[in-house]
VOPAGU-2260 file (C-alpha; in pm, 1 decimal, decimal comma):
REM VOPAGU-2260
SITE   aa  ch    i         X         Y         Z
SITE  MET   A    0     405,4    2669,7    -206,2
SITE  ASN   A    1     677,3    2533,8    -437,2
SITE  LEU   A    2     734,4    2181,4    -303,7
SITE  ARG   A    3    1069,2    2068,1    -437,7
SITE  ILE   A    4    1148,9    1755,4    -239,3
SITE  PRO   A    5    1208,8    1407,6    -387,9
SITE  GLY   A    6     862,9    1291,5    -285,8
SITE  PRO   A    7     583,1    1311,3    -224,4
SITE  THR   A    8     573,4    1531,7    -529,0
SITE  PRO   A    9     316,0    1796,0    -628,3
SITE  CYS   A   10       7,7    1666,9    -808,0
SITE  PRO   A   11    -189,2    1827,1   -1092,8
SITE  GLU   A   12    -513,9    1979,7    -968,7
SITE  ASP   A   13    -734,4    1754,0   -1184,3
SITE  VAL   A   14    -548,3    1446,7   -1054,7
SITE  LEU   A   15    -617,4    1557,5    -696,9
SITE  GLN   A   16    -981,8    1620,4    -778,9
SITE  ALA   A   17   -1010,6    1272,8    -930,4
SITE  GLY   A   18    -915,5    1130,4    -592,3
SITE  ALA   A   19   -1208,6    1311,6    -430,6
SITE  GLN   A   20   -1467,6    1092,5    -603,4
SITE  GLN   A   21   -1714,9     886,7    -404,9
SITE  MET   A   22   -1608,9     530,3    -324,2
SITE  ILE   A   23   -1702,2     240,2    -552,5
SITE  ASP   A   24   -1731,9    -133,6    -494,6
SITE  HIS   A   25   -1375,5    -265,4    -514,3
SITE  ARG   A   26   -1521,5    -603,5    -611,0
SITE  GLY   A   27   -1747,7    -455,3    -876,7
SITE  PRO   A   28   -1733,2    -399,3   -1254,6
SITE  GLU   A   29   -1632,2     -30,3   -1234,9
SITE  PHE   A   30   -1323,5    -117,5   -1034,5
SITE  LYS   A   31   -1244,0    -405,8   -1269,8
SITE  ASP   A   32   -1244,2    -168,3   -1565,4
SITE  MET   A   33   -1026,2      82,0   -1378,7
SITE  ILE   A   34    -765,1    -166,8   -1261,4
SITE  GLY   A   35    -742,1    -299,4   -1616,3
SITE  ARG   A   36    -662,6      48,0   -1748,7
SITE  ILE   A   37    -414,9     109,4   -1467,7
SITE  HIS   A   38    -235,9    -219,7   -1522,4
SITE  SER   A   39    -198,9    -149,4   -1892,8
SITE  GLY   A   40     -62,7     200,2   -1826,0
SITE  LEU   A   41     182,3      67,7   -1568,6
SITE  GLN   A   42     311,0    -189,9   -1815,4
SITE  THR   A   43     387,6      93,2   -2055,5
SITE  ALA   A   44     566,5     289,7   -1783,4
SITE  PHE   A   45     772,4     -15,0   -1683,7
SITE  GLN   A   46     823,7    -107,8   -2050,7
SITE  THR   A   47     717,0    -464,2   -1979,9
SITE  LYS   A   48     468,0    -732,9   -2070,5
SITE  ASN   A   49     503,0    -885,2   -1723,3
SITE  GLN   A   50     231,7    -872,8   -1461,3
SITE  ILE   A   51     244,6    -596,4   -1203,6
SITE  ALA   A   52     134,7    -635,2    -843,9
SITE  ILE   A   53     -56,2    -328,1    -723,5
SITE  LEU   A   54      -6,1    -292,8    -349,0
SITE  THR   A   55    -155,0     -52,3     -97,2
SITE  ALA   A   56     171,7      51,5      65,6
SITE  SER   A   57     463,6     286,4      26,2
SITE  GLY   A   58     746,0     195,3    -208,9
SITE  THR   A   59     926,8      28,1      79,5
SITE  GLY   A   60     647,1    -228,3      91,5
SITE  ALA   A   61     720,8    -325,1    -267,3
SITE  MET   A   62    1092,4    -347,4    -184,4
SITE  GLU   A   63    1003,5    -586,5      96,5
SITE  GLY   A   64     788,0    -780,9    -147,5
SITE  ALA   A   65    1080,1    -819,6    -387,0
SITE  ILE   A   66    1281,1    -983,5    -108,2
SITE  ILE   A   67    1021,2   -1211,3      46,9
SITE  ASN   A   68     879,0   -1341,9    -281,4
SITE  THR   A   69    1209,9   -1455,4    -429,4
SITE  LEU   A   70    1442,2   -1553,0    -143,4
SITE  SER   A   71    1476,2   -1786,7     154,7
SITE  PRO   A   72    1651,2   -1731,6     488,0
SITE  GLY   A   73    2020,6   -1798,4     439,4
SITE  ASP   A   74    2019,1   -1715,1      67,8
SITE  ARG   A   75    2314,2   -1501,5     -28,6
SITE  VAL   A   76    2262,2   -1171,0    -211,0
SITE  LEU   A   77    2488,3    -894,2    -335,3
SITE  SER   A   78    2364,6    -553,7    -221,2
SITE  ILE   A   79    2490,8    -256,8    -420,4
SITE  SER   A   80    2440,7      69,9    -237,4
SITE  ILE   A   81    2520,0     425,2    -342,7
SITE  GLY   A   82    2310,0     589,1     -73,4
SITE  VAL   A   83    2050,8     563,9     202,2
SITE  PHE   A   84    1789,6     377,8      -0,3
SITE  GLY   A   85    2038,9     123,7    -125,9
SITE  ASP   A   86    2123,0      64,0     239,9
SITE  ARG   A   87    1751,6      20,9     312,5
SITE  PHE   A   88    1724,4    -258,5      55,3
SITE  SER   A   89    1996,5    -456,1     233,1
SITE  GLN   A   90    1840,2    -384,6     574,1
SITE  ILE   A   91    1511,7    -535,6     458,5
SITE  ALA   A   92    1692,5    -846,8     335,9
SITE  GLU   A   93    1885,0    -880,3     662,0
SITE  ALA   A   94    1561,6    -850,8     861,6
SITE  TYR   A   95    1439,9   -1169,4     690,9
SITE  GLY   A   96    1756,3   -1366,4     753,4
SITE  VAL   A   97    1908,1   -1322,5     407,6
SITE  ASP   A   98    2288,7   -1333,6     395,8
SITE  VAL   A   99    2383,6    -994,3     254,1
SITE  VAL   A  100    2719,4    -930,3      87,7
SITE  LYS   A  101    2762,9    -554,8      57,2
SITE  LEU   A  102    2937,5    -380,1    -229,0
SITE  PRO   A  103    2951,5     -22,2    -104,0
SITE  THR   A  104    3023,2     271,4    -329,9
SITE  GLU   A  105    3142,9     608,6    -207,2
SITE  TYR   A  106    2855,0     851,6    -178,4
SITE  GLY   A  107    2869,8    1074,5    -484,6
SITE  ASP   A  108    2969,3     793,0    -720,7
SITE  ALA   A  109    2764,4     551,8    -928,5
SITE  ALA   A  110    2807,2     176,7    -898,6
SITE  ASP   A  111    3072,5      23,6   -1124,1
SITE  PRO   A  112    2939,2    -266,7   -1337,7
SITE  GLU   A  113    3289,5    -410,2   -1363,2
SITE  GLU   A  114    3321,6    -431,5    -984,8
SITE  ILE   A  115    2981,8    -598,4    -968,3
SITE  GLY   A  116    3099,6    -855,2   -1220,3
SITE  LYS   A  117    3410,3    -925,6   -1013,8
SITE  ALA   A  118    3201,3    -977,1    -700,5
SITE  LEU   A  119    2967,2   -1218,6    -877,8
SITE  LYS   A  120    3254,7   -1410,2   -1033,0
SITE  ALA   A  121    3420,4   -1448,7    -694,0
SITE  ASP   A  122    3109,2   -1589,8    -523,6
SITE  ALA   A  123    2899,8   -1846,2    -707,7
SITE  THR   A  124    2659,7   -1877,2    -411,7
SITE  ILE   A  125    2506,8   -1532,2    -466,0
SITE  LYS   A  126    2146,5   -1578,3    -577,3
SITE  ALA   A  127    2035,2   -1221,1    -640,0
SITE  VAL   A  128    2159,0    -865,3    -676,0
SITE  LEU   A  129    1984,8    -574,6    -502,4
SITE  ILE   A  130    2027,2    -240,8    -676,6
SITE  THR   A  131    1873,2     104,9    -654,1
SITE  HIS   A  132    1838,2     254,8    -999,8
SITE  ASN   A  133    1803,5     619,6    -899,1
SITE  GLU   A  134    1932,0     716,0    -553,5
SITE  THR   A  135    1754,9    1028,1    -433,8
SITE  SER   A  136    1970,7    1061,5    -122,0
SITE  THR   A  137    2277,8    1135,3    -336,3
SITE  GLY   A  138    2124,4    1252,0    -664,7
SITE  ILE   A  139    2285,7     969,3    -862,5
SITE  THR   A  140    2144,5     740,8   -1133,7
SITE  ASN   A  141    2313,5     405,6   -1181,3
SITE  ASP   A  142    2369,3     264,7   -1530,2
SITE  LEU   A  143    2106,6      -1,6   -1476,8
SITE  ALA   A  144    2124,9    -140,8   -1830,0
SITE  ALA   A  145    2498,2    -209,1   -1795,3
SITE  ILE   A  146    2459,2    -351,5   -1444,0
SITE  ALA   A  147    2173,3    -579,4   -1551,9
SITE  LYS   A  148    2380,8    -709,3   -1842,6
SITE  VAL   A  149    2658,7    -812,1   -1603,1
SITE  VAL   A  150    2414,3    -978,3   -1363,6
SITE  ARG   A  151    2257,8   -1178,8   -1646,1
SITE  GLU   A  152    2602,6   -1299,1   -1755,1
SITE  TYR   A  153    2630,2   -1467,0   -1416,3
SITE  ASP   A  154    2267,3   -1586,8   -1417,3
SITE  ARG   A  155    2155,8   -1417,1   -1095,0
SITE  LEU   A  156    1827,8   -1244,3   -1016,1
SITE  THR   A  157    1815,5    -865,0   -1052,0
SITE  LEU   A  158    1590,7    -697,8    -794,0
SITE  VAL   A  159    1554,8    -325,8    -861,6
SITE  ASP   A  160    1439,2     -35,1    -650,5
SITE  ALA   A  161    1319,0     202,1    -923,4
SITE  ILE   A  162    1094,9     404,1    -694,6
SITE  SER   A  163    1225,4     741,9    -813,1
SITE  SER   A  164    1289,9     648,1   -1175,1
SITE  VAL   A  165     989,0     466,0   -1324,0
SITE  GLY   A  166     770,5     725,0   -1494,1
SITE  CYS   A  167    1054,1     978,5   -1505,6
SITE  ILE   A  168    1359,6     828,5   -1672,5
SITE  PRO   A  169    1383,5     518,7   -1894,1
SITE  VAL   A  170    1339,6     185,3   -1717,5
SITE  GLU   A  171    1317,5     -91,6   -1975,6
SITE  MET   A  172    1231,3    -399,0   -1774,1
SITE  ASP   A  173    1200,0    -640,8   -2064,1
SITE  ALA   A  174    1481,7    -506,3   -2280,2
SITE  TRP   A  175    1720,7    -503,9   -1983,0
SITE  ASP   A  176    1596,0    -845,2   -1863,8
SITE  LEU   A  177    1519,1    -740,4   -1506,6
SITE  ASP   A  178    1346,2    -976,8   -1263,1
SITE  VAL   A  179    1162,2    -754,5   -1014,2
SITE  VAL   A  180    1123,0    -378,1   -1049,8
SITE  VAL   A  181     939,8    -175,8    -785,8
SITE  THR   A  182     816,2     180,7    -756,5
SITE  GLY   A  183     560,5     396,6    -572,7
SITE  SER   A  184     274,2     627,2    -661,5
SITE  GLN   A  185     409,1     948,0    -506,4
SITE  LYS   A  186     703,7    1008,2    -738,7
SITE  GLY   A  187     687,4    1022,3   -1117,3
SITE  PHE   A  188     321,5     924,7   -1138,3
SITE  MET   A  189     212,1    1259,7    -991,0
SITE  VAL   A  190     -36,4    1112,6    -744,1
SITE  PRO   A  191     -47,4    1103,8    -361,8
SITE  PRO   A  192     131,2     835,3    -158,9
SITE  GLY   A  193     -47,7     509,2     -88,6
SITE  LEU   A  194      24,5     267,6    -372,6
SITE  ALA   A  195     330,0      63,5    -465,0
SITE  PHE   A  196     389,9    -142,8    -776,8
SITE  ALA   A  197     605,8    -448,2    -841,9
SITE  ALA   A  198     663,9    -571,0   -1195,8
SITE  VAL   A  199     760,3    -937,4   -1176,5
SITE  GLY   A  200     941,9   -1136,1   -1443,7
SITE  PRO   A  201     926,6   -1511,8   -1515,3
SITE  ARG   A  202    1247,8   -1601,5   -1331,0
SITE  ALA   A  203    1120,7   -1425,6   -1018,6
SITE  ILE   A  204     788,7   -1609,2   -1045,4
SITE  GLU   A  205     981,1   -1935,8   -1068,3
SITE  ALA   A  206    1197,1   -1839,2    -769,4
SITE  ALA   A  207     883,7   -1772,9    -565,5
SITE  LYS   A  208     789,4   -2141,0    -591,6
SITE  THR   A  209    1083,7   -2239,5    -372,0
SITE  ALA   A  210    1125,5   -1921,7    -164,0
SITE  THR   A  211    1049,0   -1994,0     201,7
SITE  ILE   A  212    1043,2   -1651,6     367,4
SITE  PRO   A  213     693,1   -1626,2     520,9
SITE  ARG   A  214     470,5   -1385,3     331,2
SITE  PHE   A  215     105,4   -1292,9     323,3
SITE  TYR   A  216       6,2    -931,8     253,1
SITE  PHE   A  217     286,3    -875,4       0,3
SITE  GLU   A  218     260,2   -1212,7    -174,2
SITE  PHE   A  219     279,9   -1135,5    -546,3
SITE  SER   A  220     110,0   -1454,4    -665,9
SITE  ARG   A  221    -192,9   -1371,6    -452,1
SITE  ALA   A  222    -211,0   -1026,1    -610,8
SITE  PHE   A  223    -191,2   -1178,6    -958,9
SITE  SER   A  224    -464,6   -1433,7    -888,8
SITE  TYR   A  225    -701,8   -1156,0    -783,1
SITE  TYR   A  226    -601,0    -938,8   -1075,7
SITE  ASP   A  227    -742,4   -1209,5   -1302,9
SITE  GLN   A  228   -1077,2   -1123,8   -1141,6
SITE  GLY   A  229   -1021,9    -749,4   -1177,8
SITE  GLN   A  230    -960,9    -708,7    -805,5
SITE  THR   A  231    -691,5    -679,3    -540,8
SITE  PRO   A  232    -661,0    -927,7    -252,7
SITE  TRP   A  233    -709,3    -661,0      13,2
SITE  THR   A  234    -900,7    -334,3      24,3
SITE  PRO   A  235    -702,9    -100,4    -202,6
SITE  ALA   A  236    -642,8     273,0    -170,3
SITE  VAL   A  237    -936,2     345,8    -400,3
SITE  SER   A  238    -894,1     725,0    -390,1
SITE  VAL   A  239    -530,5     699,2    -497,8
SITE  MET   A  240    -632,0     462,6    -777,0
SITE  PHE   A  241    -882,8     720,0    -904,8
SITE  SER   A  242    -597,8     970,7    -921,6
SITE  LEU   A  243    -358,2     720,2   -1077,2
SITE  ASP   A  244    -610,1     629,8   -1345,9
SITE  LEU   A  245    -621,4     991,9   -1464,5
SITE  ALA   A  246    -247,1    1051,7   -1421,8
SITE  LEU   A  247    -165,8     749,9   -1637,3
SITE  LYS   A  248    -408,7     869,0   -1905,1
SITE  LYS   A  249    -224,9    1201,0   -1914,3
SITE  MET   A  250     116,5    1031,7   -1930,7
SITE  MET   A  251       5,9     793,6   -2205,4
SITE  ALA   A  252    -138,3    1086,5   -2404,2
SITE  ASP   A  253     197,8    1265,1   -2388,4
SITE  GLY   A  254     394,8     946,5   -2457,0
SITE  MET   A  255     673,9     811,2   -2240,6
SITE  GLY   A  256     934,7     954,5   -2476,5
SITE  ALA   A  257     802,4    1304,2   -2410,2
SITE  VAL   A  258     793,3    1234,1   -2035,4
SITE  TYR   A  259    1160,1    1132,5   -2039,5
SITE  GLU   A  260    1259,7    1430,2   -2254,2
SITE  LYS   A  261    1086,2    1672,0   -2018,8
SITE  HIS   A  262    1261,7    1529,5   -1714,2
SITE  ALA   A  263    1599,8    1541,6   -1888,2
SITE  ARG   A  264    1546,8    1904,0   -1996,9
SITE  ILE   A  265    1424,2    2021,2   -1656,9
SITE  ALA   A  266    1711,2    1843,7   -1480,0
SITE  ASN   A  267    1961,9    2007,4   -1710,1
SITE  ASP   A  268    1806,9    2347,0   -1637,2
SITE  VAL   A  269    1832,7    2285,7   -1262,2
SITE  ARG   A  270    2196,7    2176,5   -1281,9
SITE  ASN   A  271    2290,0    2473,4   -1499,0
SITE  GLY   A  272    2103,5    2710,7   -1268,6
SITE  VAL   A  273    2284,4    2575,6    -963,0
SITE  LYS   A  274    2623,7    2613,6   -1130,5
SITE  LYS   A  275    2543,0    2971,7   -1235,4
SITE  LEU   A  276    2494,5    3046,3    -866,8
SITE  GLY   A  277    2849,9    2927,4    -807,7
SITE  LEU   A  278    2729,6    2618,1    -621,9
SITE  GLU   A  279    2881,7    2273,3    -663,8
SITE  LEU   A  280    2686,4    1962,3    -758,3
SITE  PHE   A  281    2732,1    1668,2    -521,9
SITE  PRO   A  282    2778,9    1390,0    -782,9
SITE  ASN   A  283    3146,7    1339,3    -858,3
SITE  ASN   A  284    3064,0    1279,1   -1224,2
SITE  GLU   A  285    2779,4    1482,3   -1371,7
SITE  LYS   A  286    2726,2    1202,3   -1625,7
SITE  TYR   A  287    2547,7    1012,5   -1348,2
SITE  ALA   A  288    2354,6    1307,4   -1205,3
SITE  SER   A  289    1989,2    1220,3   -1158,0
SITE  ASP   A  290    1716,9    1362,8   -1379,8
SITE  THR   A  291    1468,7    1349,4   -1090,9
SITE  VAL   A  292    1658,4    1515,5    -804,0
SITE  THR   A  293    1963,8    1739,4    -793,3
SITE  ALA   A  294    2196,6    1714,5    -493,8
SITE  VAL   A  295    2397,3    2030,6    -420,0
SITE  LYS   A  296    2683,3    2083,1    -175,8
SITE  VAL   A  297    2607,0    2338,2      92,9
SITE  PRO   A  298    2855,0    2626,1      42,8
SITE  GLU   A  299    3111,2    2684,0     313,8
SITE  GLY   A  300    2990,2    2916,0     586,2
SITE  VAL   A  301    2620,1    2857,5     518,5
SITE  GLU   A  302    2408,4    2673,0     772,9
SITE  LEU   A  303    2174,2    2437,3     588,9
SITE  SER   A  304    1891,8    2463,1     840,0
SITE  ALA   A  305    1898,3    2841,8     802,0
SITE  LEU   A  306    1897,6    2814,5     422,8
SITE  ARG   A  307    1604,6    2575,5     416,5
SITE  GLY   A  308    1421,5    2781,0     677,1
SITE  LYS   A  309    1453,2    3108,8     485,5
SITE  LEU   A  310    1359,9    2947,1     155,8
SITE  ARG   A  311    1044,0    2817,8     322,0
SITE  SER   A  312     947,6    3126,7     523,9
SITE  ASP   A  313    1054,3    3400,4     282,4
SITE  ARG   A  314     997,2    3239,4     -56,9
SITE  GLU   A  315     765,3    2943,1       7,1
SITE  VAL   A  316    1016,2    2709,8    -156,2
SITE  ILE   A  317    1074,7    2376,7      14,3
SITE  VAL   A  318    1391,4    2180,8     -61,6
SITE  ALA   A  319    1518,9    1865,6     108,8
SITE  GLY   A  320    1826,6    1828,7     324,2
SITE  GLY   A  321    2083,3    1551,9     321,4
SITE  GLN   A  322    2026,5    1214,5     484,9
SITE  GLY   A  323    2246,9    1002,1     706,9
SITE  SER   A  324    2613,5    1096,5     679,2
SITE  LEU   A  325    2519,7    1374,3     432,9
SITE  SER   A  326    2298,4    1554,8     684,1
SITE  GLY   A  327    2387,3    1924,6     680,4
SITE  LYS   A  328    2627,0    1879,3     388,8
SITE  ILE   A  329    2394,4    1884,3      87,3
SITE  PHE   A  330    2050,9    2005,0      -7,7
SITE  ARG   A  331    1835,4    1840,9    -270,4
SITE  VAL   A  332    1600,1    1988,7    -527,5
SITE  GLY   A  333    1334,9    1746,5    -647,9
SITE  HIS   A  334    1214,5    1781,2   -1007,4
SITE  MET   A  335    1014,2    1472,2   -1090,3
SITE  GLY   A  336     655,5    1431,4   -1197,1
SITE  HIS   A  337     445,4    1748,3   -1207,3
SITE  ILE   A  338     688,8    2038,9   -1252,0
SITE  THR   A  339     705,9    2343,9   -1478,7
SITE  ASP   A  340     979,0    2576,4   -1602,6
SITE  ASP   A  341     833,8    2845,1   -1375,2
SITE  ASP   A  342     886,2    2617,4   -1074,9
SITE  VAL   A  343    1255,3    2584,7   -1163,0
SITE  ASP   A  344    1293,5    2958,7   -1220,7
SITE  ASP   A  345    1135,9    3023,0    -881,6
SITE  VAL   A  346    1383,5    2794,0    -704,8
SITE  MET   A  347    1683,0    2960,9    -868,9
SITE  ALA   A  348    1553,2    3312,8    -802,7
SITE  SER   A  349    1486,5    3218,2    -441,7
SITE  LEU   A  350    1836,8    3079,8    -392,6
SITE  ARG   A  351    1985,2    3392,8    -551,5
SITE  SER   A  352    1781,9    3604,4    -310,5
SITE  VAL   A  353    1835,6    3408,1      10,6
SITE  LEU   A  354    2198,1    3293,2      -9,0
SITE  PRO   A  355    2351,7    3643,1      24,5
SITE  GLU   A  356    2152,8    3695,5     341,8
SITE  LEU   A  357    2337,1    3396,4     486,1
SITE  GLY   A  358    2684,4    3520,1     397,5
SITE  TYR   A  359    2730,0    3360,2      55,1
SITE  THR   A  360    2841,8    3576,8    -236,7
SITE  VAL   A  361    2644,9    3490,4    -548,6
SITE  PRO   A  362    2828,9    3548,0    -880,2
SITE  ALA   A  363    2694,9    3838,2   -1083,8
């Protein structure tokens, strides 16, 4: 089966086998050694010297943690959304009584740093900016470095959903001066779902001292205090940590530069392959097309459910559909984490085979 969705992503066989080990004492020395290695590897992936909270949760749990550890009910935030997951960030904030000012961007476009600057200049009460770095629902990557620079000019917190970018495309937390950056295990790290990570900068730690949203399980300072003992506050997903330990070793051996180059090359191959089939990319400007997932417009006359169904039944290729208002209008090919050139070739050959059966004429 060629699983080409934006997560959970396929895992290397040895990484899966690592997760099948017998349990260990999560308060013992073996776990302490492992969490130390994992924390160091995560710092490299995040490009940071900051501490990283390791949470047993999905990435959404870390997004929630970013909100509740830095804000109070009634605080005003600017939420920048270019898709479904950007909308989710604002929904989490609203659930905790945060006053959310939305800066929507048309689906298919990246956020405009200049417009963000205008919004911050017009409202001095905004405390933080919520931004999704890489939006898998639309296949768009925001220019996070440029956005972060604008946010710093106005001295606001930058809270980043980097769930589908850390470990795949450059995220330079320290160099870009970001305050909280979150991600999950089931994307670029090539391991099963179950863990989320939040890298937390000094301004966010300071903000937590006055933040009054109630928090317990996702309290970052609690995670950091236990990390000093080589533990987590609560029982962790030990099996996933076994897998993560090996996956990080493999990534560190390759080097993050090589990881980024591979994702960029594979993404370019996918985009070129799609265009050779006469299909149209969803992003309005290919400059912002994601290197972890490619969003493609469904050609006129083709029923998406039929396309996905035949790809699955006839070719054992699984692609994702659109979400929200894009349901039925686009399909998405995930290419993050563990992926090979053969996987990409298989997707393109499968599309070339299946599309004509659904009434679409593929260019020679």
